[in-house]
C-alpha positions as a Markdown table, in Angstrom:
| # | Residue | x | y | z |
|---|---|---|---|---|
| 1 | Met | 2.0 | -5.5 | -13.0 |
| 2 | Arg | 2.5 | -9.1 | -12.3 |
| 3 | Ala | 3.0 | -10.4 | -9.1 |
| 4 | Met | 7.0 | -12.0 | -7.9 |
| 5 | Thr | 7.6 | -15.6 | -8.7 |
| 6 | Ala | 7.5 | -17.9 | -6.1 |
| 7 | Pro | 9.2 | -18.8 | -4.6 |
| 8 | Met | 10.5 | -14.8 | -4.4 |
| 9 | Lys | 13.3 | -13.9 | -6.5 |
| 10 | Ala | 16.3 | -13.9 | -3.5 |
| 11 | Ala | 17.5 | -10.8 | -4.1 |
| 12 | Gln | 14.1 | -9.1 | -3.9 |
| 13 | Glu | 13.8 | -10.8 | -0.5 |
| 14 | Gln | 16.7 | -9.6 | 1.0 |
| 15 | Glu | 16.3 | -6.4 | 0.1 |
| 16 | Leu | 13.2 | -6.1 | 2.2 |
| 17 | Leu | 14.2 | -8.1 | 4.6 |
| 18 | His | 16.7 | -5.4 | 5.5 |
| 19 | Arg | 14.5 | -2.5 | 4.8 |
| 20 | Trp | 12.2 | -4.0 | 7.3 |
| 21 | Thr | 15.0 | -4.6 | 9.8 |
| 22 | Ala | 16.2 | -0.9 | 9.4 |
| 23 | Thr | 13.0 | 0.5 | 9.6 |
| 24 | Leu | 12.2 | -1.6 | 12.7 |
| 25 | Leu | 15.1 | -0.7 | 14.9 |
| 26 | Ala | 15.4 | 2.7 | 13.7 |
| 27 | Ala | 11.7 | 2.9 | 14.9 |
| 28 | Arg | 13.2 | 1.0 | 18.7 |
| 29 | Ala | 15.7 | 4.0 | 18.0 |
| 30 | Gly | 18.0 | 1.7 | 20.7 |
| 31 | Arg | 15.5 | 0.3 | 23.4 |
| 32 | Glu | 15.9 | -3.6 | 23.5 |
| 33 | Gly | 13.4 | -6.0 | 21.4 |
| 34 | Pro | 13.4 | -9.2 | 20.1 |
| 35 | Asp | 15.2 | -10.4 | 16.3 |
| 36 | Pro | 13.3 | -8.4 | 13.9 |
| 37 | Leu | 14.1 | -11.2 | 11.1 |
| 38 | Pro | 11.5 | -13.3 | 12.2 |
| 39 | Tyr | 8.7 | -10.8 | 12.0 |
| 40 | Gly | 9.6 | -9.5 | 9.0 |
| 41 | Arg | 9.9 | -13.6 | 7.0 |
| 42 | Asn | 6.3 | -14.0 | 8.5 |
| 43 | Leu | 5.1 | -10.7 | 7.0 |
| 44 | Leu | 6.9 | -11.7 | 3.9 |
| 45 | Ser | 5.1 | -15.5 | 3.9 |
| 46 | Arg | 1.7 | -13.4 | 4.0 |
| 47 | Trp | 2.9 | -11.1 | 1.0 |
| 48 | Thr | 3.3 | -13.6 | -1.4 |
| 49 | Glu | 0.1 | -15.7 | -0.5 |
| 50 | Pro | -1.3 | -17.6 | -4.1 |
| 51 | Gln | -4.4 | -15.5 | -4.3 |
| 52 | Arg | -3.0 | -12.2 | -5.0 |
| 53 | Arg | -1.6 | -10.7 | -8.2 |
| 54 | Tyr | -1.8 | -7.2 | -7.7 |
| 55 | His | -1.3 | -6.3 | -3.5 |
| 56 | Thr | 1.9 | -8.8 | -3.6 |
| 57 | Ala | 5.4 | -8.2 | -2.3 |
| 58 | Glu | 5.9 | -6.1 | -5.7 |
| 59 | His | 3.7 | -3.8 | -4.7 |
| 60 | Leu | 4.8 | -3.5 | -0.8 |
| 61 | Leu | 8.1 | -2.9 | -2.5 |
| 62 | Ala | 6.6 | -0.2 | -4.9 |
| 63 | Val | 5.0 | 1.8 | -1.8 |
| 64 | Leu | 7.9 | 1.6 | 0.2 |
| 65 | Asp | 9.1 | 3.2 | -2.9 |
| 66 | Arg | 7.0 | 5.9 | -3.4 |
| 67 | Ile | 7.5 | 6.8 | 0.9 |
| 68 | Asp | 10.9 | 7.5 | 0.2 |
| 69 | Glu | 10.5 | 9.9 | -3.0 |
| 70 | Leu | 7.9 | 11.5 | -1.1 |
| 71 | Ser | 10.5 | 12.1 | 2.1 |
| 72 | Glu | 13.7 | 12.8 | -0.3 |
| 73 | Lys | 11.7 | 15.0 | -3.0 |
| 74 | Gly | 8.0 | 15.9 | -1.3 |
| 75 | Gly | 9.8 | 17.2 | 1.9 |
| 76 | Glu | 6.0 | 16.0 | 3.7 |
| 77 | Gly | 7.8 | 15.2 | 7.1 |
| 78 | Gly | 5.9 | 13.2 | 9.9 |
| 79 | Glu | 7.1 | 10.0 | 11.4 |
| 80 | Leu | 8.7 | 8.3 | 8.9 |
| 81 | Glu | 9.4 | 4.9 | 9.8 |
| 82 | Leu | 5.7 | 4.8 | 11.6 |
| 83 | Val | 5.1 | 5.1 | 8.1 |
| 84 | Arg | 7.0 | 2.8 | 6.9 |
| 85 | Leu | 6.0 | 0.4 | 8.9 |
| 86 | Ala | 2.1 | 0.9 | 8.4 |
| 87 | Ala | 3.2 | -0.1 | 4.6 |
| 88 | Trp | 4.6 | -2.8 | 5.5 |
| 89 | Phe | 1.0 | -4.2 | 7.3 |
| 90 | His | -2.1 | -2.1 | 5.2 |
| 91 | Asp | -2.2 | -5.5 | 2.8 |
| 92 | Ala | -1.0 | -7.6 | 5.3 |
| 93 | Val | -3.3 | -9.6 | 5.7 |
| 94 | Tyr | -5.4 | -10.0 | 1.8 |
| 95 | Arg | -8.8 | -11.9 | 0.9 |
| 96 | Pro | -10.3 | -10.0 | -2.1 |
| 97 | Asp | -13.5 | -11.9 | -0.8 |
| 98 | Arg | -13.4 | -9.9 | 2.5 |
| 99 | Ser | -14.5 | -7.2 | 3.4 |
| 100 | Glu | -12.4 | -6.2 | 6.3 |
| 101 | Asn | -9.1 | -7.0 | 5.5 |
| 102 | Glu | -7.8 | -3.5 | 7.0 |
| 103 | Glu | -9.0 | -4.0 | 10.1 |
| 104 | Arg | -7.5 | -7.7 | 10.2 |
| 105 | Ser | -4.2 | -6.2 | 9.2 |
| 106 | Ala | -4.7 | -3.5 | 11.7 |
| 107 | Val | -5.0 | -5.7 | 14.3 |
| 108 | Leu | -2.2 | -7.9 | 13.3 |
| 109 | Ala | 0.4 | -4.7 | 13.3 |
| 110 | Glu | -0.8 | -4.1 | 17.2 |
| 111 | Lys | 0.3 | -7.7 | 18.1 |
| 112 | Ala | 2.9 | -7.7 | 16.1 |
| 113 | Leu | 4.7 | -4.5 | 16.7 |
| 114 | His | 3.9 | -4.2 | 20.1 |
| 115 | Glu | 5.7 | -7.6 | 21.1 |
| 116 | Ala | 8.8 | -6.5 | 18.6 |
| 117 | Gly | 9.2 | -3.5 | 21.7 |
| 118 | Leu | 7.1 | -0.9 | 20.0 |
| 119 | Thr | 6.0 | 1.8 | 22.5 |
| 120 | Thr | 1.7 | 2.1 | 22.7 |
| 121 | His | 2.1 | 5.4 | 21.1 |
| 122 | Gln | 3.8 | 4.0 | 17.9 |
| 123 | Val | 1.8 | 0.6 | 17.7 |
| 124 | Ala | -1.2 | 2.6 | 17.9 |
| 125 | Glu | -0.7 | 5.2 | 15.3 |
| 126 | Val | 1.3 | 2.4 | 12.8 |
| 127 | Ala | -2.5 | 1.2 | 13.1 |
| 128 | Arg | -4.5 | 3.8 | 12.7 |
| 129 | Leu | -2.3 | 4.5 | 9.2 |
| 130 | Val | -3.5 | 1.0 | 8.3 |
| 131 | Arg | -6.8 | 1.4 | 9.0 |
| 132 | Leu | -6.7 | 4.7 | 7.2 |
| 133 | Thr | -6.2 | 2.8 | 3.9 |
| 134 | Ala | -9.5 | 1.5 | 4.0 |
| 135 | Thr | -10.5 | 4.9 | 2.7 |
| 136 | His | -7.1 | 6.6 | 2.0 |
| 137 | Asp | -9.1 | 10.4 | 3.3 |
| 138 | Ala | -6.4 | 11.5 | 4.9 |
| 139 | Ala | -7.3 | 14.5 | 7.3 |
| 140 | Pro | -6.0 | 18.2 | 6.3 |
| 141 | Gly | -2.2 | 18.4 | 8.3 |
| 142 | Asp | -2.0 | 14.7 | 8.8 |
| 143 | Leu | 1.5 | 14.0 | 7.6 |
| 144 | Asn | 2.0 | 10.1 | 8.2 |
| 145 | Gly | -1.6 | 9.4 | 7.2 |
| 146 | Glu | -0.9 | 11.7 | 3.9 |
| 147 | Thr | 2.3 | 10.0 | 3.0 |
| 148 | Leu | 0.9 | 6.7 | 3.6 |
| 149 | Cys | -1.9 | 6.9 | 1.4 |
| 150 | Asp | -0.1 | 8.7 | -1.3 |
| 151 | Ala | 2.3 | 6.0 | -1.4 |
| 152 | Asp | -0.3 | 3.6 | -2.1 |
| 153 | Leu | -2.2 | 5.4 | -4.8 |
| 154 | Ala | 0.9 | 6.6 | -6.2 |
| 155 | Ile | 0.0 | 3.4 | -9.0 |
| 156 | Leu | -2.8 | 5.2 | -10.3 |
| 157 | Ala | -0.1 | 7.6 | -12.1 |
| 158 | Ser | 2.6 | 5.2 | -13.7 |
| 159 | Asp | 2.8 | 4.5 | -17.2 |
| 160 | Pro | 0.0 | 3.3 | -19.5 |
| 161 | Asp | 1.9 | -0.2 | -19.9 |
| 162 | Thr | 2.7 | -0.4 | -15.6 |
| 163 | Tyr | -1.1 | 1.1 | -15.6 |
| 164 | Arg | -3.0 | -1.6 | -17.7 |
| 165 | Gly | -0.3 | -4.3 | -16.3 |
| 166 | Tyr | -1.8 | -3.3 | -12.3 |
| 167 | Thr | -6.0 | -3.2 | -13.9 |
| 168 | Ala | -5.4 | -6.3 | -15.1 |
| 169 | Ala | -3.8 | -7.8 | -12.2 |
| 170 | Val | -6.4 | -6.3 | -10.2 |
| 171 | Arg | -9.1 | -7.7 | -12.5 |
| 172 | Glu | -7.3 | -11.8 | -11.9 |
| 173 | Glu | -7.5 | -10.7 | -7.8 |
| 174 | Tyr | -11.8 | -10.9 | -8.7 |
| 175 | Ala | -11.8 | -13.8 | -10.9 |
| 176 | Phe | -14.7 | -15.1 | -9.1 |
| 177 | Val | -16.5 | -11.9 | -9.8 |
| 178 | Pro | -18.9 | -12.0 | -13.2 |
| 179 | Glu | -17.8 | -10.0 | -15.6 |
| 180 | Ala | -20.8 | -7.2 | -15.9 |
| 181 | Ala | -20.6 | -7.2 | -12.6 |
| 182 | Phe | -17.0 | -6.3 | -12.2 |
| 183 | Arg | -17.5 | -4.0 | -14.8 |
| 184 | Glu | -20.0 | -2.0 | -13.2 |
| 185 | Gly | -18.4 | -1.5 | -9.5 |
| 186 | Arg | -14.9 | -1.2 | -10.6 |
| 187 | Ala | -16.6 | 1.9 | -13.0 |
| 188 | Ala | -18.4 | 3.4 | -9.8 |
| 189 | Ile | -15.0 | 3.0 | -7.9 |
| 190 | Leu | -13.2 | 5.3 | -11.1 |
| 191 | Arg | -16.0 | 7.7 | -10.9 |
| 192 | His | -15.7 | 8.2 | -7.4 |
| 193 | Leu | -12.4 | 8.9 | -7.5 |
| 194 | Leu | -12.6 | 11.5 | -10.5 |
| 195 | Ala | -15.0 | 12.9 | -8.5 |
| 196 | Leu | -12.5 | 13.6 | -5.9 |
| 197 | Pro | -11.2 | 17.7 | -5.8 |
| 198 | Arg | -7.7 | 15.9 | -5.2 |
| 199 | Leu | -6.2 | 12.7 | -5.7 |
| 200 | Phe | -3.4 | 12.7 | -3.5 |
| 201 | Arg | -2.8 | 14.9 | -0.7 |
| 202 | Thr | 1.1 | 15.7 | 0.0 |
| 203 | Pro | 2.7 | 18.9 | -2.5 |
| 204 | Tyr | 4.2 | 16.6 | -4.6 |
| 205 | Gly | 2.0 | 14.0 | -5.3 |
| 206 | Ala | 0.0 | 16.8 | -6.2 |
| 207 | Ala | 2.2 | 18.1 | -8.7 |
| 208 | Val | 3.7 | 15.2 | -9.9 |
| 209 | Trp | 1.2 | 12.1 | -9.9 |
| 210 | Glu | -2.4 | 14.1 | -10.0 |
| 211 | Glu | -2.7 | 14.7 | -13.7 |
| 212 | Lys | -1.3 | 11.3 | -15.3 |
| 213 | Ala | -3.6 | 9.4 | -13.2 |
| 214 | Arg | -6.9 | 11.0 | -13.3 |
| 215 | Glu | -5.4 | 11.1 | -17.3 |
| 216 | Asn | -5.6 | 6.7 | -16.5 |
| 217 | Leu | -8.3 | 6.7 | -14.5 |
| 218 | Glu | -10.6 | 8.5 | -17.4 |
| 219 | Glu | -9.1 | 6.1 | -20.0 |
| 220 | Glu | -9.7 | 2.8 | -17.6 |
| 221 | Leu | -13.6 | 4.3 | -17.4 |
| 222 | Arg | -14.0 | 4.8 | -21.4 |
| 223 | Arg | -12.6 | 1.6 | -21.8 |
| 224 | Leu | -14.7 | -0.7 | -19.5 |
| 225 | Thr | -17.8 | 1.8 | -20.3 |
| 226 | Glu | -17.2 | 1.1 | -23.9 |
| 227 | Ala | -16.6 | -2.6 | -23.8 |
């Protein structure tokens, strides 16, 4: 999976802006507020920054699609419009050489969504969800958190070619890290993921994505340790 070409394809940009506008207006539920489009365009400008190779607008679109898939086939419930808004913000601030991306993205969400007309509860919930993507450790029964985290991790269950593209794009984002150090760090992440009792918390994610994701992780770990 590669980053979108710059400038972003017009059809993809329009699709994302349409989905952003529909989501924000649905969350506002008829309350007055500013035009959603400037907020959406600002977010898309962030998602198309040059340092991104995997955490691109294509990733944002994929997460939104997986949220829809979980909603349509999994029936997880929750406050789906807030989950979708959290997807928009979850990597809005992204620098691969920094560790506070999720916190900075959450702060951006708090500021923007307050201005955009959401309630105090809604703003707080979106920010909580954004911060949750730092660990993907949603508590049992946290339907919003389970849905967002599973959608964000769904790339792990992709077909082999797409998965290899994902790993190559991640490596490009961390091009400043020496090869040996990257392999060691990446292998540690994979071992941690494989040791978890479940990668996916929603019933649908566990049933449909879990087995394939573990196969991909095990194969990547094998390549890393044999090289």
